[in-house]
C-alpha positions as CSV (number, residue, x, y, z in Angstrom):
1,M,-21.1,88.8,43.6
2,A,-19.5,90.9,40.3
3,G,-19.6,89.9,37.2
4,A,-19.7,91.0,34.0
5,I,-22.1,90.6,31.4
6,A,-22.2,90.9,27.1
7,S,-24.6,90.4,24.3
8,D,-26.1,91.6,21.0
9,M,-29.8,92.5,19.8
10,T,-31.8,92.6,16.6
11,S,-35.3,93.9,16.1
12,A,-38.0,94.9,14.2
13,L,-41.3,96.3,14.4
14,I,-44.0,96.0,11.7
15,D,-47.0,97.7,11.2
16,L,-49.8,95.5,9.7
17,S,-52.1,98.4,9.6
18,K,-53.1,101.8,12.3
19,D,-54.0,99.0,14.9
20,T,-51.9,95.6,14.8
21,S,-48.7,95.4,14.9
22,V,-45.9,92.9,14.8
23,G,-42.5,92.7,16.5
24,L,-39.6,90.0,15.6
25,S,-36.5,90.3,17.8
26,Y,-33.3,88.4,18.6
27,R,-30.6,88.6,21.1
28,S,-27.6,86.6,21.1
29,T,-25.9,84.4,23.7
30,I,-25.7,86.6,26.9
31,H,-21.7,85.1,27.7
32,M,-21.8,85.9,31.9
33,D,-18.5,86.1,34.0
34,I,-19.3,86.1,37.2
35,D,-17.0,85.9,40.9
36,G,-17.9,85.3,44.9
37,N,-17.6,83.6,47.8
38,V,-18.3,80.2,49.3
39,P,-18.8,80.9,53.0
40,L,-19.4,77.2,54.7
41,E,-21.3,77.1,57.8
42,L,-19.9,73.7,60.0
43,P,-21.1,72.8,63.1
44,N,-17.8,71.5,64.1
45,Q,-14.3,73.8,63.6
46,G,-12.6,70.5,63.1
47,L,-13.9,70.3,59.2
48,S,-12.8,74.1,58.5
49,S,-9.4,72.7,56.9
50,L,-11.5,70.4,54.2
51,F,-14.3,72.9,53.8
52,P,-12.3,76.7,54.0
53,Y,-14.2,80.3,53.3
54,T,-12.9,80.7,49.3
55,G,-13.6,82.8,46.5
56,A,-15.1,81.3,43.4
57,R,-15.5,81.6,39.8
58,T,-17.5,80.6,36.4
59,S,-18.8,81.6,33.2
60,V,-22.2,81.0,32.3
61,D,-23.7,81.7,28.7
62,L,-27.0,82.7,29.2
63,P,-29.3,81.2,25.7
64,P,-30.3,82.7,22.6
65,Q,-33.5,83.9,22.4
66,A,-36.1,84.7,19.6
67,N,-39.3,86.7,19.9
68,A,-42.5,87.3,18.4
69,R,-44.9,89.7,19.6
70,I,-48.3,90.5,18.2
71,F,-50.3,93.5,19.1
72,S,-54.0,95.0,18.5
73,K,-55.2,98.2,19.9
74,Q,-58.9,97.6,20.0
75,R,-60.2,101.6,19.7
76,Y,-58.2,103.6,22.4
77,T,-58.7,101.6,25.3
78,F,-57.5,98.0,25.1
79,I,-54.5,96.6,23.8
80,F,-54.2,92.8,23.2
81,E,-50.8,90.8,22.6
82,L,-49.6,87.5,21.9
83,A,-45.8,86.4,22.5
84,P,-44.1,83.4,21.5
85,R,-40.4,83.2,22.8
86,L,-38.0,80.1,22.2
87,E,-34.6,80.1,24.5
88,V,-32.3,77.5,23.2
89,W,-31.1,75.6,26.6
90,L,-30.1,72.7,24.9
91,T,-25.8,74.0,24.7
92,F,-26.1,74.1,28.2
93,K,-24.2,70.8,29.6
94,E,-22.3,71.7,32.5
95,L,-21.6,74.6,35.6
96,N,-18.2,74.7,36.3
97,V,-17.2,76.9,39.2
98,L,-13.3,77.4,39.8
99,L,-12.2,77.5,43.2
100,D,-9.8,79.8,45.3
101,H,-8.6,77.4,47.6
102,P,-9.8,73.5,47.8
103,I,-12.7,71.9,49.4
104,V,-12.2,68.3,50.1
105,G,-9.0,68.5,47.8
106,S,-11.0,69.9,44.6
107,T,-10.6,73.4,43.4
108,T,-13.4,72.6,41.0
109,S,-17.0,71.7,41.4
110,I,-18.7,70.3,37.9
111,A,-22.4,70.0,37.9
112,P,-23.7,68.1,34.9
113,K,-27.1,69.6,33.5
114,D,-29.6,68.0,31.0
115,W,-31.2,71.0,29.9
116,H,-33.5,71.3,26.7
117,N,-34.9,74.0,25.0
118,T,-37.9,76.1,26.0
119,W,-41.3,77.7,24.4
120,V,-42.5,80.3,26.2
121,G,-45.9,82.0,25.8
122,L,-47.6,85.1,26.8
123,V,-51.1,86.4,26.2
124,S,-51.7,89.7,28.2
125,L,-54.2,92.4,27.8
126,K,-54.3,95.9,28.9
127,Y,-57.1,98.6,29.2
128,Q,-56.5,102.1,29.3
129,L,-59.0,103.3,31.9
130,N,-58.0,107.3,31.5
131,D,-54.6,109.4,30.9
132,K,-52.9,108.6,33.9
133,V,-54.2,105.0,34.8
134,A,-54.0,101.6,32.8
135,L,-54.8,98.3,34.0
136,F,-53.1,95.4,33.0
137,G,-53.3,91.6,33.0
138,G,-51.8,88.3,31.2
139,Y,-51.0,84.5,31.1
140,Q,-47.5,83.3,30.3
141,Y,-46.6,79.5,29.9
142,S,-43.4,77.9,29.6
143,N,-42.7,74.2,29.4
144,N,-39.4,73.0,31.9
145,L,-36.0,73.0,30.5
146,V,-34.8,70.1,32.9
147,S,-35.8,67.4,32.6
148,N,-35.7,65.5,36.3
149,L,-37.9,67.7,37.8
């Protein structure tokens, strides 16, 4: 599989105090062009004319993201992070794959999508054990972007 990706990102870091910072970022839509193959393993070779091995290509626009992060450093040893993120999936309506050779008479495969925007929340803690070792743990929650699951 091969592909090309393009996106833009803007960010800012604001120090509220010597121990607390806020980071804000926005990543624009990522446009991906994807090329690949559709290898089909058939139980009956008589079906190979309907289901040929073929190349395929599609374009996908991954959603823009808005991120915010709050960092709080308590002494040298602890860093606390709280990070909400919004992913705008509402505009992804269908996945349209173009086939080089028809499969069952069609050179297009269209998969409808009914996706929703998602909110992701992250809480993490880093503990600096010494100059060389840090322990990191966290939890991330996300609502489901697909309504039928």
